[in-house]
C-alpha positions as CSV (number, residue, x, y, z in Angstrom):
1,M,131.5,116.2,115.7
2,Q,128.1,115.8,114.1
3,Q,128.9,118.2,111.3
4,T,132.2,116.4,110.6
5,E,130.3,113.1,110.3
6,K,127.7,114.7,108.2
7,F,130.4,116.3,106.0
8,Y,132.2,112.9,105.7
9,G,129.0,111.2,104.8
10,E,128.3,113.7,101.9
11,V,131.8,113.3,100.6
12,T,131.5,109.3,100.5
13,Q,128.1,109.8,98.7
14,K,129.8,112.1,96.2
15,A,132.7,109.7,95.8
16,T,130.5,106.7,95.2
17,A,128.4,108.6,92.6
18,L,131.5,109.9,90.9
19,Q,133.0,106.3,90.8
20,E,129.7,105.0,89.0
21,R,130.1,107.9,86.5
22,E,133.6,107.0,85.9
23,Q,132.5,103.3,85.2
24,D,129.8,104.4,82.9
25,L,132.3,106.6,80.9
26,K,134.8,103.7,80.7
27,R,132.0,101.5,79.2
28,Y,131.0,104.0,76.9
29,Q,134.6,104.7,75.7
30,E,135.0,101.1,75.2
31,L,132.1,101.0,73.0
32,E,133.3,103.9,71.0
33,V,136.7,102.2,70.5
34,Q,135.0,99.1,69.4
35,K,133.0,100.9,67.0
36,A,136.0,102.9,65.5
37,I,137.9,99.6,65.0
38,A,134.9,98.1,63.2
39,D,134.6,101.1,61.0
40,A,138.3,101.1,60.2
41,K,138.3,97.4,59.2
42,E,135.2,98.1,57.0
43,E,136.9,101.0,55.2
44,I,140.2,98.9,54.8
45,A,138.1,96.0,53.5
46,K,136.6,98.4,50.8
47,V,140.1,99.6,49.9
48,I,141.3,96.1,49.4
49,R,138.1,95.0,47.3
50,N,138.6,98.0,45.0
51,L,142.2,97.2,44.5
52,Q,141.3,93.6,43.8
53,K,138.8,94.7,41.2
54,G,140.9,97.4,39.4
55,N,144.3,97.3,37.8
56,K,146.7,95.7,40.2
57,S,149.6,98.0,39.4
58,S,152.3,99.0,41.9
59,Q,150.8,102.6,41.7
60,N,147.4,101.5,42.8
61,A,148.9,99.3,45.5
62,Q,150.8,102.4,46.9
63,K,147.6,104.3,47.0
64,A,145.8,101.6,48.7
65,T,148.5,101.4,51.3
66,E,148.4,105.2,51.8
67,A,144.6,105.0,52.2
68,I,144.9,102.2,54.8
69,N,147.3,104.2,56.8
70,N,145.1,107.3,56.7
71,I,142.1,105.2,57.9
72,S,144.2,103.7,60.8
73,Q,145.5,107.3,62.0
74,R,141.8,108.5,61.8
75,Q,139.8,105.7,63.3
76,L,142.0,103.5,65.4
77,P,142.3,104.6,69.0
78,K,145.6,105.9,69.9
79,K,148.0,104.3,72.3
80,V,148.0,105.8,75.6
81,K,151.5,106.3,77.0
82,P,151.7,104.9,80.5
83,K,152.0,107.3,83.3
84,V,155.4,107.8,84.8
85,S,155.6,107.5,88.6
86,Y,155.9,110.7,90.5
87,Q,156.6,111.9,94.0
88,P,154.0,114.2,95.9
89,K,155.4,117.4,97.2
90,V,154.2,119.4,100.0
91,G,151.7,122.0,99.2
92,E,150.8,120.1,95.9
93,K,147.2,119.3,95.0
94,I,146.6,115.6,94.6
95,R,143.5,113.3,94.0
96,L,142.3,110.9,96.6
97,S,141.4,107.8,94.4
98,N,139.1,106.2,96.9
99,L,137.2,109.4,97.5
100,G,137.6,111.1,94.2
101,Q,138.3,114.4,96.1
102,T,141.2,116.8,95.7
103,A,143.5,117.5,98.7
104,E,146.5,119.4,99.6
105,V,149.6,117.6,100.7
106,L,150.7,118.6,104.1
107,E,153.5,116.0,104.8
108,V,155.3,113.3,102.9
109,S,156.9,110.2,104.4
110,A,158.7,108.4,101.8
111,E,159.9,105.6,104.2
112,D,156.3,104.8,105.4
113,E,155.0,105.6,101.7
114,E,152.1,107.7,103.1
115,V,151.1,111.3,103.1
116,M,149.1,113.6,105.3
117,V,146.6,115.6,103.4
118,R,143.9,118.1,104.0
119,F,140.6,118.5,102.3
120,G,137.9,120.7,103.5
121,L,138.0,120.8,107.3
122,M,139.5,117.3,107.6
123,K,143.1,116.0,107.8
124,M,144.0,112.5,107.3
125,T,147.0,110.2,106.6
126,V,146.6,108.3,103.2
127,A,148.9,105.6,101.7
128,F,150.7,106.2,98.5
129,R,148.6,103.6,96.7
130,D,145.3,105.7,97.4
131,I,146.4,108.8,95.8
132,E,147.3,110.1,92.3
133,S,148.4,113.3,90.7
134,L,145.7,115.6,89.3
135,D,146.6,114.3,85.6
136,G,146.5,110.7,86.9
137,Q,150.1,109.7,87.6
138,K,150.3,107.1,90.3
139,I,153.2,106.5,92.7
140,E,155.3,103.4,92.3
141,T,155.3,101.6,95.7
142,K,158.0,99.3,96.7
143,V,157.5,95.9,98.2
144,K,158.8,96.1,101.8
145,E,160.8,93.0,102.7
146,K,160.6,91.8,106.2
147,K,164.0,92.1,107.8
148,Q,165.0,89.0,109.7
149,A,166.4,89.6,113.1
150,V,170.1,88.5,113.3
151,T,170.9,87.0,116.5
152,P,174.3,87.9,117.7
153,P,176.6,85.0,118.7
154,P,176.9,84.5,122.3
155,P,180.1,86.1,123.8
156,Q,182.9,83.9,124.0
157,P,184.3,83.6,127.7
158,S,187.6,85.1,128.2
159,K,190.4,82.8,128.8
160,P,191.7,83.2,132.4
161,K,195.4,84.5,132.5
162,D,197.8,81.7,133.4
163,V,198.7,82.7,137.0
164,P,202.1,81.5,138.1
165,T,202.0,79.3,141.2
166,I,205.6,80.3,142.3
167,R,207.2,83.6,142.8
168,T,209.9,85.0,140.5
169,S,211.9,88.3,140.7
170,K,209.4,89.7,138.1
171,N,206.3,89.2,140.0
172,T,207.4,89.8,143.6
173,I,208.3,93.0,145.6
174,D,209.5,93.2,149.0
175,I,208.6,96.5,150.9
176,R,209.4,95.4,154.4
177,G,210.7,98.3,156.5
178,S,209.2,100.9,154.1
179,R,206.7,103.5,155.1
180,V,203.3,103.5,153.6
181,A,203.8,106.6,151.2
182,E,207.2,105.0,150.0
183,A,205.5,101.6,149.5
184,E,202.8,103.0,147.4
185,A,205.4,104.5,144.9
186,D,207.2,101.2,144.8
187,L,204.0,99.2,144.3
188,E,203.0,101.4,141.4
189,N,206.2,100.5,139.7
190,A,205.8,96.9,140.4
191,I,202.2,96.8,139.2
192,A,203.4,98.3,135.9
193,Q,206.1,95.8,135.3
194,A,204.2,92.8,136.4
195,T,200.8,93.2,134.6
196,D,201.6,90.5,132.2
197,S,202.3,88.1,135.0
198,G,198.6,87.9,136.2
199,I,199.6,88.3,139.9
200,L,201.9,90.3,142.1
201,W,203.5,88.9,145.3
202,I,203.8,91.7,147.9
203,I,206.0,90.9,150.8
204,H,205.2,93.5,153.5
205,G,206.0,91.6,156.6
206,K,203.8,91.0,159.7
207,G,205.0,93.5,162.3
208,T,202.2,95.8,163.7
209,G,200.1,95.3,160.6
210,K,200.1,99.0,159.7
211,L,202.0,98.5,156.5
212,R,199.8,95.5,155.4
213,Q,196.7,97.8,156.0
214,G,198.2,100.6,153.9
215,V,199.0,98.2,151.1
216,H,195.4,96.7,151.1
217,E,193.9,100.3,151.0
218,F,196.2,101.2,148.0
219,L,195.2,97.9,146.2
220,K,191.3,98.6,146.7
221,R,191.8,101.9,144.8
222,H,193.8,100.8,141.9
223,P,192.2,100.4,138.6
224,Q,194.4,97.4,137.6
225,I,193.8,95.1,140.5
226,A,190.8,92.9,140.5
227,K,191.2,91.5,143.9
228,F,193.9,90.7,146.6
229,E,194.2,88.2,149.3
230,L,196.7,86.9,151.9
231,A,199.2,84.3,150.7
232,P,198.9,80.7,152.0
233,Q,200.5,80.0,155.3
234,K,203.4,78.2,153.6
235,E,204.1,81.2,151.3
236,G,204.0,83.8,154.1
237,G,200.6,84.0,155.4
238,S,199.6,87.4,156.7
239,G,203.2,88.7,155.9
240,V,202.5,88.4,152.1
241,T,199.7,89.5,149.9
242,L,198.7,88.2,146.6
243,A,197.4,91.0,144.1
244,H,195.4,89.7,141.0
245,F,195.4,91.8,138.0
246,K,192.3,92.5,135.8
């Protein structure tokens, strides 16, 4: 751990010194550019003065123009083409702008706009904006827009089915006198035909209650039945069961 901290401290010091040298070099280059511009202006002024003193013919004017162009190409600083954005690749050598060190790319995450690099004994994750290629190309980073959370509309309550209050031939089945096994087959057919009615009236009679119990057990297992109940007393009471569809 101490060796790592010592190594990191040395790297930081070297990076700071390198940045200072780069700043000095930039200032020196700016002075050189300014001097070149001043020299070029002076030479151009001499050409113009000579042209004004001598014969102002078109031939001399052409020579003066060519002389000015030559001076411009020789003295004036050339325009530097802007660096084109690039994408780092795994295994590529890049430069860490903040540290001034060369590192190897281990992983690239375009979505998070960062790379994992290794330099020396250290591995670290660096943002795209803090790295560049060895020839100075920078990565164009995108401004991430915050996505606004979309709140889904509240679920609309389902409209209850209109349950008929009276019995009809389509929503009523009479299984009195049937065995439980026979009644189940008849109930299956009746349920298939009366699904749109919302309710099925099942007349099983009172008797010993065995058929009623079998009907109730069948309705408990049936996937289309939501609930069932005995009919009101005036509609048959314990001799009739009302089955409600889902």
